[in-house]
Jmol script that loads the backbone (N, CA, C; Angstrom):
load data "model"
ATOM      1  N   MET A   1       5.150 -21.348  -6.643  1.00  0.00           N
ATOM      2  CA  MET A   1       5.270 -20.026  -7.246  1.00  0.00           C
ATOM      3  C   MET A   1       6.392 -19.282  -6.520  1.00  0.00           C
ATOM      4  N   ASN A   2       7.339 -18.765  -7.274  1.00  0.00           N
ATOM      5  CA  ASN A   2       8.441 -18.048  -6.640  1.00  0.00           C
ATOM      6  C   ASN A   2       8.104 -16.569  -6.474  1.00  0.00           C
ATOM      7  N   GLU A   3       9.000 -15.828  -5.832  1.00  0.00           N
ATOM      8  CA  GLU A   3       8.740 -14.424  -5.529  1.00  0.00           C
ATOM      9  C   GLU A   3       8.609 -13.572  -6.788  1.00  0.00           C
ATOM     10  N   GLN A   4       9.427 -13.855  -7.788  1.00  0.00           N
ATOM     11  CA  GLN A   4       9.384 -13.067  -9.020  1.00  0.00           C
ATOM     12  C   GLN A   4       8.051 -13.234  -9.747  1.00  0.00           C
ATOM     13  N   THR A   5       7.551 -14.448  -9.799  1.00  0.00           N
ATOM     14  CA  THR A   5       6.261 -14.696 -10.456  1.00  0.00           C
ATOM     15  C   THR A   5       5.135 -14.001  -9.698  1.00  0.00           C
ATOM     16  N   LEU A   6       5.145 -14.093  -8.384  1.00  0.00           N
ATOM     17  CA  LEU A   6       4.139 -13.415  -7.568  1.00  0.00           C
ATOM     18  C   LEU A   6       4.200 -11.911  -7.783  1.00  0.00           C
ATOM     19  N   PHE A   7       5.404 -11.362  -7.806  1.00  0.00           N
ATOM     20  CA  PHE A   7       5.585  -9.931  -8.048  1.00  0.00           C
ATOM     21  C   PHE A   7       5.028  -9.540  -9.411  1.00  0.00           C
ATOM     22  N   ASP A   8       5.339 -10.345 -10.436  1.00  0.00           N
ATOM     23  CA  ASP A   8       4.841 -10.054 -11.780  1.00  0.00           C
ATOM     24  C   ASP A   8       3.314 -10.059 -11.828  1.00  0.00           C
ATOM     25  N   TYR A   9       2.689 -11.011 -11.143  1.00  0.00           N
ATOM     26  CA  TYR A   9       1.226 -11.053 -11.100  1.00  0.00           C
ATOM     27  C   TYR A   9       0.648  -9.829 -10.398  1.00  0.00           C
ATOM     28  N   PHE A  10       1.269  -9.403  -9.303  1.00  0.00           N
ATOM     29  CA  PHE A  10       0.809  -8.199  -8.611  1.00  0.00           C
ATOM     30  C   PHE A  10       0.922  -6.970  -9.506  1.00  0.00           C
ATOM     31  N   ILE A  11       2.030  -6.838 -10.205  1.00  0.00           N
ATOM     32  CA  ILE A  11       2.222  -5.681 -11.085  1.00  0.00           C
ATOM     33  C   ILE A  11       1.188  -5.687 -12.210  1.00  0.00           C
ATOM     34  N   MET A  12       0.970  -6.831 -12.828  1.00  0.00           N
ATOM     35  CA  MET A  12      -0.040  -6.917 -13.895  1.00  0.00           C
ATOM     36  C   MET A  12      -1.434  -6.589 -13.354  1.00  0.00           C
ATOM     37  N   GLY A  13      -1.731  -7.063 -12.150  1.00  0.00           N
ATOM     38  CA  GLY A  13      -3.023  -6.763 -11.538  1.00  0.00           C
ATOM     39  C   GLY A  13      -3.207  -5.286 -11.277  1.00  0.00           C
ATOM     40  N   TRP A  14      -2.147  -4.615 -10.801  1.00  0.00           N
ATOM     41  CA  TRP A  14      -2.243  -3.182 -10.545  1.00  0.00           C
ATOM     42  C   TRP A  14      -2.436  -2.405 -11.842  1.00  0.00           C
ATOM     43  N   PHE A  15      -1.770  -2.828 -12.927  1.00  0.00           N
ATOM     44  CA  PHE A  15      -1.968  -2.152 -14.213  1.00  0.00           C
ATOM     45  C   PHE A  15      -3.399  -2.324 -14.706  1.00  0.00           C
ATOM     46  N   VAL A  16      -3.953  -3.516 -14.569  1.00  0.00           N
ATOM     47  CA  VAL A  16      -5.340  -3.757 -14.981  1.00  0.00           C
ATOM     48  C   VAL A  16      -6.287  -2.903 -14.131  1.00  0.00           C
ATOM     49  N   LEU A  17      -6.060  -2.876 -12.828  1.00  0.00           N
ATOM     50  CA  LEU A  17      -6.894  -2.061 -11.945  1.00  0.00           C
ATOM     51  C   LEU A  17      -6.787  -0.578 -12.293  1.00  0.00           C
ATOM     52  N   ALA A  18      -5.581  -0.119 -12.627  1.00  0.00           N
ATOM     53  CA  ALA A  18      -5.392   1.290 -12.993  1.00  0.00           C
ATOM     54  C   ALA A  18      -6.189   1.645 -14.241  1.00  0.00           C
ATOM     55  N   VAL A  19      -6.202   0.768 -15.216  1.00  0.00           N
ATOM     56  CA  VAL A  19      -6.959   1.031 -16.441  1.00  0.00           C
ATOM     57  C   VAL A  19      -8.456   1.075 -16.135  1.00  0.00           C
ATOM     58  N   ILE A  20      -8.923   0.153 -15.324  1.00  0.00           N
ATOM     59  CA  ILE A  20     -10.348   0.123 -14.961  1.00  0.00           C
ATOM     60  C   ILE A  20     -10.743   1.393 -14.222  1.00  0.00           C
ATOM     61  N   VAL A  21      -9.945   1.808 -13.260  1.00  0.00           N
ATOM     62  CA  VAL A  21     -10.256   3.020 -12.492  1.00  0.00           C
ATOM     63  C   VAL A  21     -10.180   4.252 -13.392  1.00  0.00           C
ATOM     64  N   PHE A  22      -9.157   4.324 -14.238  1.00  0.00           N
ATOM     65  CA  PHE A  22      -9.008   5.467 -15.145  1.00  0.00           C
ATOM     66  C   PHE A  22     -10.243   5.633 -16.025  1.00  0.00           C
ATOM     67  N   ILE A  23     -10.705   4.559 -16.610  1.00  0.00           N
ATOM     68  CA  ILE A  23     -11.887   4.625 -17.489  1.00  0.00           C
ATOM     69  C   ILE A  23     -13.148   4.936 -16.688  1.00  0.00           C
ATOM     70  N   SER A  24     -13.306   4.314 -15.524  1.00  0.00           N
ATOM     71  CA  SER A  24     -14.525   4.522 -14.739  1.00  0.00           C
ATOM     72  C   SER A  24     -14.643   5.952 -14.223  1.00  0.00           C
ATOM     73  N   LEU A  25     -13.522   6.638 -14.000  1.00  0.00           N
ATOM     74  CA  LEU A  25     -13.596   8.009 -13.491  1.00  0.00           C
ATOM     75  C   LEU A  25     -14.084   9.006 -14.544  1.00  0.00           C
ATOM     76  N   PHE A  26     -14.180   8.586 -15.794  1.00  0.00           N
ATOM     77  CA  PHE A  26     -14.807   9.434 -16.802  1.00  0.00           C
ATOM     78  C   PHE A  26     -16.325   9.429 -16.649  1.00  0.00           C
ATOM     79  N   PHE A  27     -16.865   8.422 -15.981  1.00  0.00           N
ATOM     80  CA  PHE A  27     -18.303   8.261 -15.861  1.00  0.00           C
ATOM     81  C   PHE A  27     -18.835   8.536 -14.457  1.00  0.00           C
ATOM     82  N   PHE A  28     -17.994   8.480 -13.442  1.00  0.00           N
ATOM     83  CA  PHE A  28     -18.408   8.683 -12.050  1.00  0.00           C
ATOM     84  C   PHE A  28     -17.535   9.745 -11.407  1.00  0.00           C
ATOM     85  N   VAL A  29     -18.155  10.512 -10.512  1.00  0.00           N
ATOM     86  CA  VAL A  29     -17.398  11.466  -9.709  1.00  0.00           C
ATOM     87  C   VAL A  29     -16.908  10.723  -8.472  1.00  0.00           C
ATOM     88  N   ALA A  30     -15.608  10.758  -8.243  1.00  0.00           N
ATOM     89  CA  ALA A  30     -15.035  10.053  -7.098  1.00  0.00           C
ATOM     90  C   ALA A  30     -15.508  10.711  -5.802  1.00  0.00           C
ATOM     91  N   PRO A  31     -15.989   9.916  -4.850  1.00  0.00           N
ATOM     92  CA  PRO A  31     -16.510  10.482  -3.598  1.00  0.00           C
ATOM     93  C   PRO A  31     -15.384  10.901  -2.666  1.00  0.00           C
ATOM     94  N   TYR A  32     -14.781  12.043  -2.965  1.00  0.00           N
ATOM     95  CA  TYR A  32     -13.652  12.532  -2.184  1.00  0.00           C
ATOM     96  C   TYR A  32     -13.808  14.026  -1.974  1.00  0.00           C
ATOM     97  N   GLY A  33     -13.449  14.500  -0.792  1.00  0.00           N
ATOM     98  CA  GLY A  33     -13.530  15.933  -0.512  1.00  0.00           C
ATOM     99  C   GLY A  33     -14.955  16.427  -0.531  1.00  0.00           C
ATOM    100  N   ARG A  34     -15.229  17.412  -1.371  1.00  0.00           N
ATOM    101  CA  ARG A  34     -16.579  18.000  -1.414  1.00  0.00           C
ATOM    102  C   ARG A  34     -17.595  17.091  -2.091  1.00  0.00           C
ATOM    103  N   HIS A  35     -17.145  16.022  -2.729  1.00  0.00           N
ATOM    104  CA  HIS A  35     -18.046  15.100  -3.419  1.00  0.00           C
ATOM    105  C   HIS A  35     -18.459  13.905  -2.556  1.00  0.00           C
ATOM    106  N   VAL A  36     -18.119  13.913  -1.283  1.00  0.00           N
ATOM    107  CA  VAL A  36     -18.447  12.780  -0.402  1.00  0.00           C
ATOM    108  C   VAL A  36     -19.958  12.624  -0.327  1.00  0.00           C
ATOM    109  N   GLN A  37     -20.401  11.372  -0.497  1.00  0.00           N
ATOM    110  CA  GLN A  37     -21.820  11.060  -0.414  1.00  0.00           C
ATOM    111  C   GLN A  37     -21.987   9.801   0.421  1.00  0.00           C
ATOM    112  N   GLU A  38     -23.028   9.771   1.189  1.00  0.00           N
ATOM    113  CA  GLU A  38     -23.294   8.620   2.054  1.00  0.00           C
ATOM    114  C   GLU A  38     -23.669   7.374   1.251  1.00  0.00           C
ATOM    115  N   ARG A  39     -24.194   7.531   0.050  1.00  0.00           N
ATOM    116  CA  ARG A  39     -24.634   6.366  -0.716  1.00  0.00           C
ATOM    117  C   ARG A  39     -23.478   5.511  -1.228  1.00  0.00           C
ATOM    118  N   TRP A  40     -22.242   6.003  -1.174  1.00  0.00           N
ATOM    119  CA  TRP A  40     -21.083   5.241  -1.626  1.00  0.00           C
ATOM    120  C   TRP A  40     -20.620   4.246  -0.585  1.00  0.00           C
ATOM    121  N   GLY A  41     -21.159   4.324   0.609  1.00  0.00           N
ATOM    122  CA  GLY A  41     -20.765   3.390   1.660  1.00  0.00           C
ATOM    123  C   GLY A  41     -20.252   4.123   2.884  1.00  0.00           C
ATOM    124  N   PRO A  42     -19.741   3.370   3.849  1.00  0.00           N
ATOM    125  CA  PRO A  42     -19.284   4.008   5.080  1.00  0.00           C
ATOM    126  C   PRO A  42     -18.064   4.885   4.836  1.00  0.00           C
ATOM    127  N   THR A  43     -17.999   5.966   5.581  1.00  0.00           N
ATOM    128  CA  THR A  43     -16.850   6.865   5.474  1.00  0.00           C
ATOM    129  C   THR A  43     -15.878   6.584   6.611  1.00  0.00           C
ATOM    130  N   VAL A  44     -14.655   7.005   6.412  1.00  0.00           N
ATOM    131  CA  VAL A  44     -13.599   6.821   7.408  1.00  0.00           C
ATOM    132  C   VAL A  44     -13.145   8.202   7.847  1.00  0.00           C
ATOM    133  N   ASP A  45     -12.928   8.363   9.122  1.00  0.00           N
ATOM    134  CA  ASP A  45     -12.411   9.618   9.647  1.00  0.00           C
ATOM    135  C   ASP A  45     -11.089   9.948   8.957  1.00  0.00           C
ATOM    136  N   ASN A  46     -10.857  11.234   8.688  1.00  0.00           N
ATOM    137  CA  ASN A  46      -9.648  11.637   7.970  1.00  0.00           C
ATOM    138  C   ASN A  46      -8.374  11.141   8.636  1.00  0.00           C
ATOM    139  N   ARG A  47      -8.287  11.282   9.931  1.00  0.00           N
ATOM    140  CA  ARG A  47      -7.074  10.882  10.651  1.00  0.00           C
ATOM    141  C   ARG A  47      -6.869   9.363  10.589  1.00  0.00           C
ATOM    142  N   ASN A  48      -7.940   8.599  10.788  1.00  0.00           N
ATOM    143  CA  ASN A  48      -7.826   7.142  10.726  1.00  0.00           C
ATOM    144  C   ASN A  48      -7.512   6.667   9.312  1.00  0.00           C
ATOM    145  N   GLY A  49      -8.103   7.302   8.315  1.00  0.00           N
ATOM    146  CA  GLY A  49      -7.809   6.949   6.931  1.00  0.00           C
ATOM    147  C   GLY A  49      -6.351   7.193   6.594  1.00  0.00           C
ATOM    148  N   TRP A  50      -5.821   8.321   7.039  1.00  0.00           N
ATOM    149  CA  TRP A  50      -4.414   8.628   6.802  1.00  0.00           C
ATOM    150  C   TRP A  50      -3.525   7.608   7.507  1.00  0.00           C
ATOM    151  N   LEU A  51      -3.864   7.248   8.739  1.00  0.00           N
ATOM    152  CA  LEU A  51      -3.069   6.283   9.495  1.00  0.00           C
ATOM    153  C   LEU A  51      -3.056   4.918   8.807  1.00  0.00           C
ATOM    154  N   ILE A  52      -4.205   4.461   8.345  1.00  0.00           N
ATOM    155  CA  ILE A  52      -4.284   3.172   7.658  1.00  0.00           C
ATOM    156  C   ILE A  52      -3.490   3.214   6.355  1.00  0.00           C
ATOM    157  N   MET A  53      -3.625   4.293   5.613  1.00  0.00           N
ATOM    158  CA  MET A  53      -2.926   4.417   4.337  1.00  0.00           C
ATOM    159  C   MET A  53      -1.406   4.412   4.536  1.00  0.00           C
ATOM    160  N   GLU A  54      -0.919   5.167   5.505  1.00  0.00           N
ATOM    161  CA  GLU A  54       0.522   5.276   5.722  1.00  0.00           C
ATOM    162  C   GLU A  54       1.111   4.061   6.439  1.00  0.00           C
ATOM    163  N   ALA A  55       0.300   3.302   7.149  1.00  0.00           N
ATOM    164  CA  ALA A  55       0.813   2.141   7.892  1.00  0.00           C
ATOM    165  C   ALA A  55       1.229   1.007   6.970  1.00  0.00           C
ATOM    166  N   MET A  56       0.694   1.001   5.755  1.00  0.00           N
ATOM    167  CA  MET A  56       0.994  -0.106   4.848  1.00  0.00           C
ATOM    168  C   MET A  56       2.469  -0.176   4.469  1.00  0.00           C
ATOM    169  N   ALA A  57       3.123   0.954   4.267  1.00  0.00           N
ATOM    170  CA  ALA A  57       4.527   0.941   3.819  1.00  0.00           C
ATOM    171  C   ALA A  57       5.447   0.257   4.833  1.00  0.00           C
ATOM    172  N   PRO A  58       5.460   0.661   6.099  1.00  0.00           N
ATOM    173  CA  PRO A  58       6.360  -0.029   7.032  1.00  0.00           C
ATOM    174  C   PRO A  58       5.952  -1.471   7.319  1.00  0.00           C
ATOM    175  N   LEU A  59       4.661  -1.751   7.334  1.00  0.00           N
ATOM    176  CA  LEU A  59       4.219  -3.125   7.616  1.00  0.00           C
ATOM    177  C   LEU A  59       4.572  -4.080   6.477  1.00  0.00           C
ATOM    178  N   VAL A  60       4.311  -3.649   5.248  1.00  0.00           N
ATOM    179  CA  VAL A  60       4.613  -4.511   4.100  1.00  0.00           C
ATOM    180  C   VAL A  60       6.126  -4.667   3.942  1.00  0.00           C
ATOM    181  N   PHE A  61       6.872  -3.590   4.149  1.00  0.00           N
ATOM    182  CA  PHE A  61       8.329  -3.672   4.049  1.00  0.00           C
ATOM    183  C   PHE A  61       8.889  -4.645   5.079  1.00  0.00           C
ATOM    184  N   ALA A  62       8.428  -4.557   6.321  1.00  0.00           N
ATOM    185  CA  ALA A  62       8.904  -5.466   7.369  1.00  0.00           C
ATOM    186  C   ALA A  62       8.497  -6.903   7.071  1.00  0.00           C
ATOM    187  N   ALA A  63       7.283  -7.113   6.584  1.00  0.00           N
ATOM    188  CA  ALA A  63       6.831  -8.466   6.261  1.00  0.00           C
ATOM    189  C   ALA A  63       7.654  -9.058   5.123  1.00  0.00           C
ATOM    190  N   CYS A  64       7.897  -8.260   4.081  1.00  0.00           N
ATOM    191  CA  CYS A  64       8.718  -8.749   2.965  1.00  0.00           C
ATOM    192  C   CYS A  64      10.133  -9.057   3.426  1.00  0.00           C
ATOM    193  N   PHE A  65      10.666  -8.228   4.302  1.00  0.00           N
ATOM    194  CA  PHE A  65      12.016  -8.457   4.809  1.00  0.00           C
ATOM    195  C   PHE A  65      12.084  -9.750   5.617  1.00  0.00           C
ATOM    196  N   LEU A  66      11.120  -9.940   6.503  1.00  0.00           N
ATOM    197  CA  LEU A  66      11.145 -11.111   7.379  1.00  0.00           C
ATOM    198  C   LEU A  66      10.808 -12.403   6.647  1.00  0.00           C
ATOM    199  N   LEU A  67       9.947 -12.347   5.638  1.00  0.00           N
ATOM    200  CA  LEU A  67       9.530 -13.545   4.912  1.00  0.00           C
ATOM    201  C   LEU A  67      10.408 -13.861   3.699  1.00  0.00           C
ATOM    202  N   SER A  68      11.347 -12.997   3.413  1.00  0.00           N
ATOM    203  CA  SER A  68      12.203 -13.174   2.244  1.00  0.00           C
ATOM    204  C   SER A  68      13.150 -14.352   2.431  1.00  0.00           C
ATOM    205  N   SER A  69      13.562 -14.916   1.306  1.00  0.00           N
ATOM    206  CA  SER A  69      14.531 -16.016   1.359  1.00  0.00           C
ATOM    207  C   SER A  69      15.966 -15.505   1.364  1.00  0.00           C
ATOM    208  N   ASN A  70      16.152 -14.193   1.267  1.00  0.00           N
ATOM    209  CA  ASN A  70      17.497 -13.614   1.307  1.00  0.00           C
ATOM    210  C   ASN A  70      18.057 -13.700   2.717  1.00  0.00           C
ATOM    211  N   PRO A  71      19.381 -13.831   2.846  1.00  0.00           N
ATOM    212  CA  PRO A  71      19.967 -13.918   4.189  1.00  0.00           C
ATOM    213  C   PRO A  71      19.819 -12.602   4.950  1.00  0.00           C
ATOM    214  N   GLN A  72      19.549 -12.718   6.226  1.00  0.00           N
ATOM    215  CA  GLN A  72      19.429 -11.540   7.071  1.00  0.00           C
ATOM    216  C   GLN A  72      20.769 -11.342   7.782  1.00  0.00           C
ATOM    217  N   THR A  73      21.489 -10.333   7.347  1.00  0.00           N
ATOM    218  CA  THR A  73      22.796 -10.046   7.920  1.00  0.00           C
ATOM    219  C   THR A  73      22.676  -8.900   8.905  1.00  0.00           C
ATOM    220  N   VAL A  74      23.761  -8.605   9.581  1.00  0.00           N
ATOM    221  CA  VAL A  74      23.775  -7.493  10.533  1.00  0.00           C
ATOM    222  C   VAL A  74      23.489  -6.188   9.802  1.00  0.00           C
ATOM    223  N   ALA A  75      24.036  -6.037   8.610  1.00  0.00           N
ATOM    224  CA  ALA A  75      23.830  -4.802   7.852  1.00  0.00           C
ATOM    225  C   ALA A  75      22.367  -4.624   7.465  1.00  0.00           C
ATOM    226  N   THR A  76      21.722  -5.679   6.978  1.00  0.00           N
ATOM    227  CA  THR A  76      20.329  -5.531   6.552  1.00  0.00           C
ATOM    228  C   THR A  76      19.398  -5.310   7.739  1.00  0.00           C
ATOM    229  N   VAL A  77      19.672  -5.977   8.856  1.00  0.00           N
ATOM    230  CA  VAL A  77      18.848  -5.767  10.049  1.00  0.00           C
ATOM    231  C   VAL A  77      19.051  -4.354  10.586  1.00  0.00           C
ATOM    232  N   THR A  78      20.279  -3.847  10.534  1.00  0.00           N
ATOM    233  CA  THR A  78      20.557  -2.477  10.972  1.00  0.00           C
ATOM    234  C   THR A  78      19.807  -1.476  10.104  1.00  0.00           C
ATOM    235  N   LEU A  79      19.836  -1.677   8.800  1.00  0.00           N
ATOM    236  CA  LEU A  79      19.107  -0.774   7.912  1.00  0.00           C
ATOM    237  C   LEU A  79      17.601  -0.842   8.150  1.00  0.00           C
ATOM    238  N   LEU A  80      17.090  -2.036   8.408  1.00  0.00           N
ATOM    239  CA  LEU A  80      15.658  -2.177   8.711  1.00  0.00           C
ATOM    240  C   LEU A  80      15.309  -1.421   9.990  1.00  0.00           C
ATOM    241  N   THR A  81      16.118  -1.578  11.025  1.00  0.00           N
ATOM    242  CA  THR A  81      15.816  -0.902  12.295  1.00  0.00           C
ATOM    243  C   THR A  81      15.997   0.613  12.203  1.00  0.00           C
ATOM    244  N   MET A  82      16.772   1.080  11.238  1.00  0.00           N
ATOM    245  CA  MET A  82      16.889   2.529  11.030  1.00  0.00           C
ATOM    246  C   MET A  82      15.739   3.055  10.177  1.00  0.00           C
ATOM    247  N   TRP A  83      15.309   2.260   9.188  1.00  0.00           N
ATOM    248  CA  TRP A  83      14.284   2.724   8.263  1.00  0.00           C
ATOM    249  C   TRP A  83      12.900   2.713   8.886  1.00  0.00           C
ATOM    250  N   GLU A  84      12.588   1.675   9.632  1.00  0.00           N
ATOM    251  CA  GLU A  84      11.238   1.557  10.197  1.00  0.00           C
ATOM    252  C   GLU A  84      10.850   2.749  11.078  1.00  0.00           C
ATOM    253  N   PRO A  85      11.653   3.128  12.093  1.00  0.00           N
ATOM    254  CA  PRO A  85      11.233   4.283  12.900  1.00  0.00           C
ATOM    255  C   PRO A  85      11.142   5.573  12.089  1.00  0.00           C
ATOM    256  N   HIS A  86      12.032   5.727  11.109  1.00  0.00           N
ATOM    257  CA  HIS A  86      11.976   6.923  10.280  1.00  0.00           C
ATOM    258  C   HIS A  86      10.665   6.997   9.493  1.00  0.00           C
ATOM    259  N   ASN A  87      10.242   5.873   8.950  1.00  0.00           N
ATOM    260  CA  ASN A  87       9.006   5.856   8.165  1.00  0.00           C
ATOM    261  C   ASN A  87       7.769   5.919   9.059  1.00  0.00           C
ATOM    262  N   ILE A  88       7.829   5.353  10.238  1.00  0.00           N
ATOM    263  CA  ILE A  88       6.676   5.347  11.132  1.00  0.00           C
ATOM    264  C   ILE A  88       6.392   6.729  11.701  1.00  0.00           C
ATOM    265  N   HIS A  89       7.407   7.533  11.930  1.00  0.00           N
ATOM    266  CA  HIS A  89       7.188   8.824  12.591  1.00  0.00           C
ATOM    267  C   HIS A  89       6.472   9.837  11.721  1.00  0.00           C
ATOM    268  N   HIS A  90       6.400   9.617  10.431  1.00  0.00           N
ATOM    269  CA  HIS A  90       5.713  10.586   9.566  1.00  0.00           C
ATOM    270  C   HIS A  90       4.277  10.553   9.868  1.00  0.00           C
TER     271      HIS A  90
END
end "model"
wireframe off; spacefill off
backbone 0.3
color backbone group
């Protein structure tokens, strides 16, 4: 399976998931903010949840860059080393 096929499968999966979530939110109140309930499962501290959510962008970007079959040149490595600290500091 090449990268394009894998990407296409991920995109199709996200669209299917979006439709499922969109329809289900007409029937359930999302447990967020004032609607938080213990019966939905374990909760995550706000700060830790934000950290986990924001950590995905630099980690996935670095993994895709390092695992890619594209050549790693001085320019691309320079851009990676400039982008990563900028995205991590937020």
